[in-house]
Structures are given as structure tokens and as C-alpha cells.
N, CA, C and O atoms as a CHARMM CRD file, in Angstrom:
* protein
*
  312
    1    1 UNK  N     97.99300  76.87200  94.14500 PROA 1      0.00000
    2    1 UNK  CA    98.95300  76.45600  93.14200 PROA 1      0.00000
    3    1 UNK  C    100.11500  77.45000  93.08200 PROA 1      0.00000
    4    1 UNK  O    101.27000  77.05100  92.94000 PROA 1      0.00000
    5    2 UNK  N     99.80300  78.75300  93.19000 PROA 2      0.00000
    6    2 UNK  CA   100.83800  79.78400  93.10300 PROA 2      0.00000
    7    2 UNK  C    101.89700  79.57000  94.17400 PROA 2      0.00000
    8    2 UNK  O    103.09200  79.66200  93.89200 PROA 2      0.00000
    9    3 UNK  N    101.46900  79.28400  95.40200 PROA 3      0.00000
   10    3 UNK  CA   102.42600  79.10900  96.49000 PROA 3      0.00000
   11    3 UNK  C    103.21500  77.80800  96.33600 PROA 3      0.00000
   12    3 UNK  O    104.38200  77.73900  96.72300 PROA 3      0.00000
   13    4 UNK  N    102.58400  76.78300  95.77500 PROA 4      0.00000
   14    4 UNK  CA   103.27000  75.52000  95.52400 PROA 4      0.00000
   15    4 UNK  C    104.41100  75.72800  94.52800 PROA 4      0.00000
   16    4 UNK  O    105.52800  75.25600  94.74300 PROA 4      0.00000
   17    5 UNK  N    104.12100  76.43700  93.43700 PROA 5      0.00000
   18    5 UNK  CA   105.13800  76.69600  92.42000 PROA 5      0.00000
   19    5 UNK  C    106.25300  77.55900  92.99300 PROA 5      0.00000
   20    5 UNK  O    107.43000  77.32700  92.71700 PROA 5      0.00000
   21    6 UNK  N    105.87900  78.56200  93.79500 PROA 6      0.00000
   22    6 UNK  CA   106.88700  79.41600  94.42200 PROA 6      0.00000
   23    6 UNK  C    107.79500  78.58900  95.31100 PROA 6      0.00000
   24    6 UNK  O    109.00700  78.80400  95.33400 PROA 6      0.00000
   25    7 UNK  N    107.21700  77.64200  96.04500 PROA 7      0.00000
   26    7 UNK  CA   108.01600  76.79200  96.92600 PROA 7      0.00000
   27    7 UNK  C    108.99800  75.94800  96.13200 PROA 7      0.00000
   28    7 UNK  O    110.14000  75.76000  96.55000 PROA 7      0.00000
   29    8 UNK  N    108.55800  75.44000  94.99100 PROA 8      0.00000
   30    8 UNK  CA   109.45700  74.65600  94.13900 PROA 8      0.00000
   31    8 UNK  C    110.62700  75.52200  93.68000 PROA 8      0.00000
   32    8 UNK  O    111.77800  75.08600  93.70900 PROA 8      0.00000
   33    9 UNK  N    110.32900  76.74500  93.25800 PROA 9      0.00000
   34    9 UNK  CA   111.39000  77.65000  92.82600 PROA 9      0.00000
   35    9 UNK  C    112.37500  77.89500  93.95100 PROA 9      0.00000
   36    9 UNK  O    113.58700  77.84900  93.74000 PROA 9      0.00000
   37   10 UNK  N    111.87000  78.15200  95.13200 PROA 10     0.00000
   38   10 UNK  CA   112.75200  78.46800  96.24700 PROA 10     0.00000
   39   10 UNK  C    113.58200  77.26100  96.67200 PROA 10     0.00000
   40   10 UNK  O    114.71900  77.41900  97.11500 PROA 10     0.00000
   41   11 UNK  N    113.02600  76.05800  96.54300 PROA 11     0.00000
   42   11 UNK  CA   113.81700  74.86800  96.83900 PROA 11     0.00000
   43   11 UNK  C    115.02300  74.78800  95.90900 PROA 11     0.00000
   44   11 UNK  O    116.10000  74.35000  96.31300 PROA 11     0.00000
   45   12 UNK  N    114.83600  75.21000  94.67200 PROA 12     0.00000
   46   12 UNK  CA   115.94000  75.20100  93.71600 PROA 12     0.00000
   47   12 UNK  C    116.94200  76.31500  93.96800 PROA 12     0.00000
   48   12 UNK  O    118.04100  76.29700  93.41200 PROA 12     0.00000
   49   13 UNK  N    116.57800  77.28200  94.79700 PROA 13     0.00000
   50   13 UNK  CA   117.45700  78.41900  95.08000 PROA 13     0.00000
   51   13 UNK  C    118.26800  78.22700  96.35400 PROA 13     0.00000
   52   13 UNK  O    119.00900  79.12800  96.74700 PROA 13     0.00000
   53   14 UNK  N    118.14900  77.09000  96.99900 PROA 14     0.00000
   54   14 UNK  CA   118.92300  76.85800  98.22100 PROA 14     0.00000
   55   14 UNK  C    120.41500  76.80400  97.91400 PROA 14     0.00000
   56   14 UNK  O    120.82400  76.32000  96.85900 PROA 14     0.00000
   57   15 UNK  N    121.19700  77.29100  98.81900 PROA 15     0.00000
   58   15 UNK  CA   122.64200  77.11100  98.71500 PROA 15     0.00000
   59   15 UNK  C    122.94600  75.64200  98.97500 PROA 15     0.00000
   60   15 UNK  O    122.37400  75.04800  99.88900 PROA 15     0.00000
   61   16 UNK  N    123.82300  75.05600  98.19600 PROA 16     0.00000
   62   16 UNK  CA   124.06900  73.62300  98.32100 PROA 16     0.00000
   63   16 UNK  C    124.63600  73.23100  99.67700 PROA 16     0.00000
   64   16 UNK  O    124.30500  72.15900 100.18300 PROA 16     0.00000
   65   17 UNK  N    125.46800  74.05300 100.27600 PROA 17     0.00000
   66   17 UNK  CA   126.09500  73.68200 101.53800 PROA 17     0.00000
   67   17 UNK  C    125.34800  74.21900 102.74400 PROA 17     0.00000
   68   17 UNK  O    125.25600  73.52800 103.75800 PROA 17     0.00000
   69   18 UNK  N    124.82500  75.40000 102.66900 PROA 18     0.00000
   70   18 UNK  CA   124.19400  76.02800 103.83100 PROA 18     0.00000
   71   18 UNK  C    122.73300  75.63000 103.98700 PROA 18     0.00000
   72   18 UNK  O    122.21500  75.65600 105.10300 PROA 18     0.00000
   73   19 UNK  N    122.05400  75.26300 102.90500 PROA 19     0.00000
   74   19 UNK  CA   120.64600  74.88900 102.94900 PROA 19     0.00000
   75   19 UNK  C    119.77500  75.98800 103.55400 PROA 19     0.00000
   76   19 UNK  O    118.94700  75.71800 104.42300 PROA 19     0.00000
   77   20 UNK  N    119.95700  77.20000 103.10500 PROA 20     0.00000
   78   20 UNK  CA   119.13800  78.31500 103.55700 PROA 20     0.00000
   79   20 UNK  C    118.47500  78.98000 102.35600 PROA 20     0.00000
   80   20 UNK  O    119.02800  79.00400 101.25700 PROA 20     0.00000
   81   21 UNK  N    117.28100  79.51800 102.58700 PROA 21     0.00000
   82   21 UNK  CA   116.54600  80.19300 101.52800 PROA 21     0.00000
   83   21 UNK  C    117.22500  81.51100 101.18200 PROA 21     0.00000
   84   21 UNK  O    117.69900  82.22500 102.06500 PROA 21     0.00000
   85   22 UNK  N    117.26700  81.82500  99.90500 PROA 22     0.00000
   86   22 UNK  CA   117.81200  83.10300  99.46200 PROA 22     0.00000
   87   22 UNK  C    116.66800  84.09800  99.31200 PROA 22     0.00000
   88   22 UNK  O    115.80400  83.91000  98.45600 PROA 22     0.00000
   89   23 UNK  N    116.64400  85.14100 100.11700 PROA 23     0.00000
   90   23 UNK  CA   115.62100  86.17600 100.00400 PROA 23     0.00000
   91   23 UNK  C    114.23200  85.70400 100.36200 PROA 23     0.00000
   92   23 UNK  O    114.04500  84.61900 100.91300 PROA 23     0.00000
   93   24 UNK  N    113.26100  86.54000 100.03900 PROA 24     0.00000
   94   24 UNK  CA   111.85200  86.26400 100.31900 PROA 24     0.00000
   95   24 UNK  C    111.23200  85.44400  99.19600 PROA 24     0.00000
   96   24 UNK  O    111.84000  85.25600  98.14200 PROA 24     0.00000
   97   25 UNK  N    110.01200  84.95700  99.43200 PROA 25     0.00000
   98   25 UNK  CA   109.26200  84.25500  98.39900 PROA 25     0.00000
   99   25 UNK  C    109.02700  85.17700  97.20600 PROA 25     0.00000
  100   25 UNK  O    108.91100  86.39200  97.36900 PROA 25     0.00000
  101   26 UNK  N    108.95900  84.60500  96.02300 PROA 26     0.00000
  102   26 UNK  CA   108.59500  85.34400  94.81300 PROA 26     0.00000
  103   26 UNK  C    107.22600  84.82700  94.39400 PROA 26     0.00000
  104   26 UNK  O    107.10700  83.70500  93.90200 PROA 26     0.00000
  105   27 UNK  N    106.19800  85.63700  94.58600 PROA 27     0.00000
  106   27 UNK  CA   104.83100  85.23300  94.25700 PROA 27     0.00000
  107   27 UNK  C    104.44200  85.70300  92.86800 PROA 27     0.00000
  108   27 UNK  O    104.93200  86.72600  92.38800 PROA 27     0.00000
  109   28 UNK  N    103.55300  84.94600  92.22100 PROA 28     0.00000
  110   28 UNK  CA   102.98200  85.38300  90.95400 PROA 28     0.00000
  111   28 UNK  C    101.96100  86.48000  91.19200 PROA 28     0.00000
  112   28 UNK  O    101.60300  86.76800  92.33400 PROA 28     0.00000
  113   29 UNK  N    101.49200  87.09100  90.11200 PROA 29     0.00000
  114   29 UNK  CA   100.53700  88.18600  90.23000 PROA 29     0.00000
  115   29 UNK  C     99.13900  87.70000  90.57400 PROA 29     0.00000
  116   29 UNK  O     98.44000  88.35000  91.35100 PROA 29     0.00000
  117   30 UNK  N     98.71200  86.56700  90.01100 PROA 30     0.00000
  118   30 UNK  CA    97.37400  86.02500  90.26400 PROA 30     0.00000
  119   30 UNK  C     97.44200  84.50600  90.16600 PROA 30     0.00000
  120   30 UNK  O     98.28800  83.95900  89.45800 PROA 30     0.00000
  121   31 UNK  N     96.54800  83.83200  90.87900 PROA 31     0.00000
  122   31 UNK  CA    96.57000  82.36500  90.92900 PROA 31     0.00000
  123   31 UNK  C     96.42000  81.74000  89.54600 PROA 31     0.00000
  124   31 UNK  O     97.06400  80.73200  89.25500 PROA 31     0.00000
  125   32 UNK  N     95.57800  82.32300  88.68400 PROA 32     0.00000
  126   32 UNK  CA    95.33500  81.75300  87.35900 PROA 32     0.00000
  127   32 UNK  C     96.43500  82.06100  86.34600 PROA 32     0.00000
  128   32 UNK  O     96.35800  81.62200  85.19900 PROA 32     0.00000
  129   33 UNK  N     97.44600  82.80100  86.75400 PROA 33     0.00000
  130   33 UNK  CA    98.56600  83.09800  85.85300 PROA 33     0.00000
  131   33 UNK  C     99.43400  81.86700  85.60500 PROA 33     0.00000
  132   33 UNK  O    100.15100  81.80100  84.60700 PROA 33     0.00000
  133   34 UNK  N     99.37000  80.89600  86.51000 PROA 34     0.00000
  134   34 UNK  CA   100.22300  79.70800  86.44800 PROA 34     0.00000
  135   34 UNK  C    101.69700  80.08800  86.46300 PROA 34     0.00000
  136   34 UNK  O    102.51300  79.51700  85.73900 PROA 34     0.00000
  137   35 UNK  N    102.01400  81.05600  87.29800 PROA 35     0.00000
  138   35 UNK  CA   103.39100  81.51700  87.44100 PROA 35     0.00000
  139   35 UNK  C    104.26500  80.40700  88.00000 PROA 35     0.00000
  140   35 UNK  O    103.89100  79.73200  88.95900 PROA 35     0.00000
  141   36 UNK  N    105.41100  80.22700  87.40500 PROA 36     0.00000
  142   36 UNK  CA   106.35300  79.22500  87.87900 PROA 36     0.00000
  143   36 UNK  C    106.28300  77.90700  87.14900 PROA 36     0.00000
  144   36 UNK  O    107.03900  76.98900  87.46800 PROA 36     0.00000
  145   37 UNK  N    105.38700  77.78300  86.16600 PROA 37     0.00000
  146   37 UNK  CA   105.33700  76.52800  85.41500 PROA 37     0.00000
  147   37 UNK  C    106.57500  76.36400  84.54500 PROA 37     0.00000
  148   37 UNK  O    106.93700  75.24700  84.17400 PROA 37     0.00000
  149   38 UNK  N    107.22000  77.47400  84.22300 PROA 38     0.00000
  150   38 UNK  CA   108.51200  77.45400  83.53000 PROA 38     0.00000
  151   38 UNK  C    109.48300  78.29700  84.34100 PROA 38     0.00000
  152   38 UNK  O    109.23100  79.47300  84.60300 PROA 38     0.00000
  153   39 UNK  N    110.59100  77.69000  84.73200 PROA 39     0.00000
  154   39 UNK  CA   111.58900  78.39600  85.54000 PROA 39     0.00000
  155   39 UNK  C    112.97100  78.05900  85.00000 PROA 39     0.00000
  156   39 UNK  O    113.26600  76.90700  84.68100 PROA 39     0.00000
  157   40 UNK  N    113.80300  79.07200  84.90600 PROA 40     0.00000
  158   40 UNK  CA   115.18900  78.86900  84.50000 PROA 40     0.00000
  159   40 UNK  C    116.08300  79.66400  85.44200 PROA 40     0.00000
  160   40 UNK  O    115.74400  80.77500  85.85000 PROA 40     0.00000
  161   41 UNK  N    117.22600  79.08100  85.78000 PROA 41     0.00000
  162   41 UNK  CA   118.15400  79.73100  86.70300 PROA 41     0.00000
  163   41 UNK  C    119.56000  79.68300  86.10800 PROA 41     0.00000
  164   41 UNK  O    119.94300  78.69300  85.48500 PROA 41     0.00000
  165   42 UNK  N    120.32000  80.74900  86.30100 PROA 42     0.00000
  166   42 UNK  CA   121.70200  80.73000  85.82400 PROA 42     0.00000
  167   42 UNK  C    122.54600  79.83500  86.73300 PROA 42     0.00000
  168   42 UNK  O    122.09900  79.43900  87.81000 PROA 42     0.00000
  169   43 UNK  N    123.74300  79.52500  86.30400 PROA 43     0.00000
  170   43 UNK  CA   124.58500  78.58100  87.04700 PROA 43     0.00000
  171   43 UNK  C    125.02100  79.11200  88.40400 PROA 43     0.00000
  172   43 UNK  O    125.30500  78.32500  89.30600 PROA 43     0.00000
  173   44 UNK  N    125.08100  80.42500  88.56900 PROA 44     0.00000
  174   44 UNK  CA   125.45700  81.00900  89.86100 PROA 44     0.00000
  175   44 UNK  C    124.29700  81.00100  90.85200 PROA 44     0.00000
  176   44 UNK  O    124.50800  81.16100  92.05400 PROA 44     0.00000
  177   45 UNK  N    123.06200  80.81400  90.35400 PROA 45     0.00000
  178   45 UNK  CA   121.89300  80.78700  91.22200 PROA 45     0.00000
  179   45 UNK  C    121.41200  82.15400  91.66300 PROA 45     0.00000
  180   45 UNK  O    120.59400  82.25800  92.57700 PROA 45     0.00000
  181   46 UNK  N    121.91300  83.21500  91.02000 PROA 46     0.00000
  182   46 UNK  CA   121.51700  84.56100  91.44400 PROA 46     0.00000
  183   46 UNK  C    120.62500  85.28300  90.43100 PROA 46     0.00000
  184   46 UNK  O    120.33400  86.46800  90.59300 PROA 46     0.00000
  185   47 UNK  N    120.19300  84.57100  89.38900 PROA 47     0.00000
  186   47 UNK  CA   119.27000  85.15000  88.41600 PROA 47     0.00000
  187   47 UNK  C    118.29900  84.06200  87.96800 PROA 47     0.00000
  188   47 UNK  O    118.71000  82.96300  87.59500 PROA 47     0.00000
  189   48 UNK  N    116.99300  84.38200  88.01000 PROA 48     0.00000
  190   48 UNK  CA   115.96900  83.42400  87.60400 PROA 48     0.00000
  191   48 UNK  C    114.98700  84.08500  86.64800 PROA 48     0.00000
  192   48 UNK  O    114.71100  85.28100  86.75100 PROA 48     0.00000
  193   49 UNK  N    114.46600  83.30000  85.72100 PROA 49     0.00000
  194   49 UNK  CA   113.38900  83.71900  84.82800 PROA 49     0.00000
  195   49 UNK  C    112.18800  82.84900  85.16100 PROA 49     0.00000
  196   49 UNK  O    112.30100  81.62400  85.21300 PROA 49     0.00000
  197   50 UNK  N    111.03600  83.47700  85.38800 PROA 50     0.00000
  198   50 UNK  CA   109.83100  82.77000  85.80400 PROA 50     0.00000
  199   50 UNK  C    108.73100  83.03800  84.78600 PROA 50     0.00000
  200   50 UNK  O    108.33100  84.18500  84.58600 PROA 50     0.00000
  201   51 UNK  N    108.24300  81.98200  84.14300 PROA 51     0.00000
  202   51 UNK  CA   107.18000  82.11200  83.15100 PROA 51     0.00000
  203   51 UNK  C    105.80600  81.97700  83.77600 PROA 51     0.00000
  204   51 UNK  O    105.61400  81.22900  84.73400 PROA 51     0.00000
  205   52 UNK  N    104.85000  82.71500  83.21800 PROA 52     0.00000
  206   52 UNK  CA   103.45000  82.65400  83.65000 PROA 52     0.00000
  207   52 UNK  C    102.58600  82.66300  82.39100 PROA 52     0.00000
  208   52 UNK  O    102.19200  83.72700  81.91400 PROA 52     0.00000
  209   53 UNK  N    102.29000  81.47600  81.85200 PROA 53     0.00000
  210   53 UNK  CA   101.60600  81.40500  80.56000 PROA 53     0.00000
  211   53 UNK  C    100.16400  81.89000  80.60100 PROA 53     0.00000
  212   53 UNK  O     99.59300  82.17700  79.54900 PROA 53     0.00000
  213   54 UNK  N     99.56100  81.98900  81.77400 PROA 54     0.00000
  214   54 UNK  CA    98.16900  82.42400  81.87000 PROA 54     0.00000
  215   54 UNK  C     97.99400  83.88800  82.22300 PROA 54     0.00000
  216   54 UNK  O     96.86500  84.33000  82.43200 PROA 54     0.00000
  217   55 UNK  N     99.06600  84.64900  82.29600 PROA 55     0.00000
  218   55 UNK  CA    98.96600  86.06200  82.67600 PROA 55     0.00000
  219   55 UNK  C     98.13600  86.83600  81.66200 PROA 55     0.00000
  220   55 UNK  O     98.28200  86.65500  80.45300 PROA 55     0.00000
  221   56 UNK  N     97.25500  87.70700  82.17500 PROA 56     0.00000
  222   56 UNK  CA    96.35000  88.47800  81.32800 PROA 56     0.00000
  223   56 UNK  C     96.77300  89.93700  81.17100 PROA 56     0.00000
  224   56 UNK  O     95.92900  90.78400  80.87800 PROA 56     0.00000
  225   57 UNK  N     98.04100  90.25000  81.35600 PROA 57     0.00000
  226   57 UNK  CA    98.50000  91.63700  81.33800 PROA 57     0.00000
  227   57 UNK  C     98.21200  92.39300  80.05300 PROA 57     0.00000
  228   57 UNK  O     97.75900  93.53600  80.11600 PROA 57     0.00000
  229   58 UNK  N     98.45500  91.80300  78.89600 PROA 58     0.00000
  230   58 UNK  CA    98.24100  92.49900  77.62500 PROA 58     0.00000
  231   58 UNK  C     97.06700  91.94400  76.83600 PROA 58     0.00000
  232   58 UNK  O     96.52800  92.63100  75.96800 PROA 58     0.00000
  233   59 UNK  N     96.66200  90.71300  77.12200 PROA 59     0.00000
  234   59 UNK  CA    95.50900  90.06900  76.49300 PROA 59     0.00000
  235   59 UNK  C     95.19900  88.81500  77.30400 PROA 59     0.00000
  236   59 UNK  O     96.02300  88.37700  78.10700 PROA 59     0.00000
  237   60 UNK  N     94.03600  88.24500  77.10400 PROA 60     0.00000
  238   60 UNK  CA    93.64700  87.05200  77.84400 PROA 60     0.00000
  239   60 UNK  C     94.64500  85.92200  77.58800 PROA 60     0.00000
  240   60 UNK  O     94.87700  85.52400  76.44700 PROA 60     0.00000
  241   61 UNK  N     95.23000  85.41600  78.67500 PROA 61     0.00000
  242   61 UNK  CA    96.21500  84.32800  78.60900 PROA 61     0.00000
  243   61 UNK  C     97.41100  84.64000  77.70400 PROA 61     0.00000
  244   61 UNK  O     97.97600  83.73800  77.08600 PROA 61     0.00000
  245   62 UNK  N     97.78900  85.90600  77.62800 PROA 62     0.00000
  246   62 UNK  CA    98.93200  86.30100  76.79600 PROA 62     0.00000
  247   62 UNK  C    100.23900  85.75700  77.35800 PROA 62     0.00000
  248   62 UNK  O    101.16200  85.44200  76.60700 PROA 62     0.00000
  249   63 UNK  N    100.31100  85.64900  78.68500 PROA 63     0.00000
  250   63 UNK  CA   101.51600  85.16000  79.32800 PROA 63     0.00000
  251   63 UNK  C    102.59000  86.22800  79.43900 PROA 63     0.00000
  252   63 UNK  O    102.52900  87.27100  78.78900 PROA 63     0.00000
  253   64 UNK  N    103.57300  85.94200  80.27700 PROA 64     0.00000
  254   64 UNK  CA   104.74100  86.81500  80.39700 PROA 64     0.00000
  255   64 UNK  C    105.85500  86.07500  81.12200 PROA 64     0.00000
  256   64 UNK  O    105.64300  85.00600  81.69400 PROA 64     0.00000
  257   65 UNK  N    107.03100  86.65600  81.08600 PROA 65     0.00000
  258   65 UNK  CA   108.19200  86.14000  81.81000 PROA 65     0.00000
  259   65 UNK  C    108.74100  87.28000  82.64300 PROA 65     0.00000
  260   65 UNK  O    108.90400  88.39900  82.15600 PROA 65     0.00000
  261   66 UNK  N    109.02500  86.99000  83.89800 PROA 66     0.00000
  262   66 UNK  CA   109.66400  87.97500  84.77000 PROA 66     0.00000
  263   66 UNK  C    111.04900  87.45000  85.13700 PROA 66     0.00000
  264   66 UNK  O    111.21500  86.26300  85.42100 PROA 66     0.00000
  265   67 UNK  N    112.03500  88.33400  85.12800 PROA 67     0.00000
  266   67 UNK  CA   113.41400  87.96400  85.44500 PROA 67     0.00000
  267   67 UNK  C    113.81200  88.68300  86.72800 PROA 67     0.00000
  268   67 UNK  O    113.57900  89.88100  86.88400 PROA 67     0.00000
  269   68 UNK  N    114.41800  87.92600  87.64500 PROA 68     0.00000
  270   68 UNK  CA   114.83700  88.46400  88.93500 PROA 68     0.00000
  271   68 UNK  C    116.31900  88.20900  89.14500 PROA 68     0.00000
  272   68 UNK  O    116.88000  87.23000  88.65300 PROA 68     0.00000
  273   69 UNK  N    116.93800  89.12000  89.89000 PROA 69     0.00000
  274   69 UNK  CA   118.33800  88.96300  90.26700 PROA 69     0.00000
  275   69 UNK  C    118.44200  89.05700  91.78500 PROA 69     0.00000
  276   69 UNK  O    117.81500  89.91000  92.41200 PROA 69     0.00000
  277   70 UNK  N    119.24100  88.17000  92.36300 PROA 70     0.00000
  278   70 UNK  CA   119.46600  88.16800  93.80400 PROA 70     0.00000
  279   70 UNK  C    120.69100  89.00500  94.11900 PROA 70     0.00000
  280   70 UNK  O    121.79400  88.70800  93.66100 PROA 70     0.00000
  281   71 UNK  N    120.48800  90.05300  94.90500 PROA 71     0.00000
  282   71 UNK  CA   121.57900  90.93500  95.29300 PROA 71     0.00000
  283   71 UNK  C    121.20700  91.61800  96.60300 PROA 71     0.00000
  284   71 UNK  O    120.04600  91.96600  96.81900 PROA 71     0.00000
  285   72 UNK  N    122.17800  91.80500  97.46300 PROA 72     0.00000
  286   72 UNK  CA   121.94600  92.46400  98.75700 PROA 72     0.00000
  287   72 UNK  C    120.82400  91.79400  99.55100 PROA 72     0.00000
  288   72 UNK  O    119.99100  92.47300 100.15100 PROA 72     0.00000
  289   73 UNK  N    120.80900  90.47800  99.55200 PROA 73     0.00000
  290   73 UNK  CA   119.87200  89.66600 100.33500 PROA 73     0.00000
  291   73 UNK  C    118.42300  89.75000  99.88500 PROA 73     0.00000
  292   73 UNK  O    117.52500  89.45000 100.67100 PROA 73     0.00000
  293   74 UNK  N    118.16600  90.15100  98.63200 PROA 74     0.00000
  294   74 UNK  CA   116.78300  90.16900  98.15400 PROA 74     0.00000
  295   74 UNK  C    116.73500  89.95900  96.64000 PROA 74     0.00000
  296   74 UNK  O    117.71900  90.17600  95.93300 PROA 74     0.00000
  297   75 UNK  N    115.55700  89.53000  96.15900 PROA 75     0.00000
  298   75 UNK  CA   115.30900  89.34900  94.73900 PROA 75     0.00000
  299   75 UNK  C    114.71700  90.63500  94.18600 PROA 75     0.00000
  300   75 UNK  O    113.76300  91.17100  94.75000 PROA 75     0.00000
  301   76 UNK  N    115.27200  91.13600  93.09000 PROA 76     0.00000
  302   76 UNK  CA   114.76300  92.34700  92.43800 PROA 76     0.00000
  303   76 UNK  C    114.39600  92.01200  91.00300 PROA 76     0.00000
  304   76 UNK  O    115.15700  91.35600  90.29200 PROA 76     0.00000
  305   77 UNK  N    113.21000  92.47400  90.58300 PROA 77     0.00000
  306   77 UNK  CA   112.80000  92.24500  89.20200 PROA 77     0.00000
  307   77 UNK  C    113.60600  93.14600  88.28200 PROA 77     0.00000
  308   77 UNK  O    113.75600  94.34000  88.53900 PROA 77     0.00000
  309   78 UNK  N    114.12300  92.56400  87.20900 PROA 78     0.00000
  310   78 UNK  CA   114.90500  93.34100  86.23200 PROA 78     0.00000
  311   78 UNK  C    114.00000  93.92200  85.16700 PROA 78     0.00000
  312   78 UNK  O    114.47400  94.60600  84.26000 PROA 78     0.00000
């Protein structure tokens, strides 16, 4: 499921004219995190927020959101 969601995110990150992937895949931390069930992207396509409602980082199923920015040919977590 994690890779499926990542693929959906990356499909949304394609350049409209060039049809090429921007940077590497962005994987969730664990399969049960359900990373990518909520995704938001800015209009420029260079910043994304990825929700993972099942993440157990601070408590069981506490969830979290990670924000990434595309710069210098790679995605960096902010």
C-alpha cells in the first residue's frame, strides 16, 4: 500500500509538458502508517504535505504530516 500511495503522489508531481518524475520516490516510514492518504501540493508543484494518520511516532495511531520541498533535483523534508 505504501508504494501504491507513493506512486499516486509522484504521478501528481509530473511536469505537465515534460512528463518526467521530479526527484526520487518519497516513502512512508512504515506500511501501517497509511502515508499518502492525504496529500496536498502547492500550485508550483515544488512543495507537498503528506499525511500519515496511522503513524505511531508519539502514540498509537497518533498520525503526522511531513512537508517536502523540491529543490536541486531532490525532495527535502522541511
